[in-house]
C-alpha positions in Angstrom: -32.4 -52.0 -16.8 -34.6 -52.9 -13.9 -34.9 -50.5 -10.9 -35.9 -51.7 -7.4 -35.9 -50.1 -4.0 -35.5 -52.0 -0.7 -34.4 -51.6 2.9 -31.3 -53.2 4.3 -32.2 -55.6 7.0 -30.5 -55.8 10.4 -29.0 -59.1 9.3 -27.3 -57.9 6.1 -24.1 -56.5 7.8 -23.7 -59.9 9.5 -24.4 -62.3 6.7 -23.9 -60.3 3.5 -27.4 -61.2 2.2 -29.8 -58.6 0.7 -33.4 -59.8 0.2 -34.8 -59.4 -3.3 -38.1 -60.4 -4.9 -38.3 -64.0 -6.0 -39.3 -62.8 -9.5 -36.0 -60.9 -9.8 -34.0 -63.9 -8.5 -35.7 -66.1 -11.1 -35.0 -63.6 -13.9 -31.3 -63.3 -12.9 -30.9 -67.1 -12.6 -32.5 -67.7 -16.0 -29.8 -65.8 -17.8 -27.1 -68.3 -16.9 -24.6 -65.3 -16.7 -22.2 -64.9 -13.8 -23.5 -62.1 -11.5 -21.7 -59.2 -9.9 -22.7 -56.4 -7.5 -21.4 -52.9 -7.3 -21.5 -51.3 -3.8 -19.8 -48.0 -2.9 -17.9 -48.1 -6.3 -16.5 -51.6 -5.8 -17.6 -54.6 -7.9 -17.5 -58.2 -6.6 -19.2 -61.5 -7.6 -22.6 -62.1 -6.1 -24.6 -65.3 -5.7 -28.3 -65.9 -5.6 -29.5 -67.8 -2.6 -32.9 -69.1 -1.4 -33.8 -69.9 2.2 -36.9 -71.6 3.5 -39.1 -69.1 5.3 -39.1 -68.9 9.1 -41.4 -65.8 9.3 -44.9 -65.7 10.6 -46.4 -66.7 7.2 -44.6 -70.1 7.4 -45.9 -70.7 10.9 -49.4 -70.2 9.6 -48.9 -72.9 7.0 -47.8 -70.7 4.1 -44.4 -72.3 3.5 -42.3 -70.4 1.0 -38.8 -69.3 0.3 -37.0 -65.9 0.5 -34.5 -64.9 -2.2 -31.3 -63.1 -1.6 -28.2 -61.6 -3.2 -25.2 -62.8 -1.2 -21.8 -61.2 -1.2 -19.2 -60.1 1.4 -19.4 -56.6 -0.1 -23.1 -56.3 1.0 -21.9 -56.3 4.6 -20.9 -52.6 4.0 -24.5 -51.5 3.7 -25.9 -49.7 6.8 -28.8 -51.3 8.7 -32.1 -49.7 7.8 -30.8 -47.8 4.8 -33.0 -47.4 1.8 -31.1 -48.7 -1.2 -31.8 -48.5 -4.9 -30.8 -51.4 -7.1 -30.2 -50.9 -10.8 -30.2 -54.3 -12.4 -28.7 -54.9 -15.8 -30.1 -58.4 -16.5 -28.2 -58.8 -19.8 -24.8 -58.0 -18.2 -25.6 -59.6 -14.8 -24.6 -56.5 -12.9 -26.5 -55.2 -9.9 -25.6 -51.6 -8.8 -26.6 -50.8 -5.2 -26.8 -47.1 -4.2 -27.5 -46.0 -0.7 -30.2 -43.3 -0.7 -29.5 -40.2 1.3 
């Protein structure tokens, strides 16, 4: 079980993408297992996505990609919330809990 904390971006409720470290995305992709995410007690499929960077680092010549979990259920997360991810790599399940 891997544990990770992150903050929900202002874009997540619009596009259903929650940014994760590239190392976690690589580890999840390497399993070849279908992935699912649990948010507010509901479980749905989730995909891994990468997007070319458009942040300040890219403008300075540091081209890189950002990794995301992508699912409609992630749109339910409140902007700016601190969330904890409990990742069961073997089962391909990512549980997302909003911290109070």
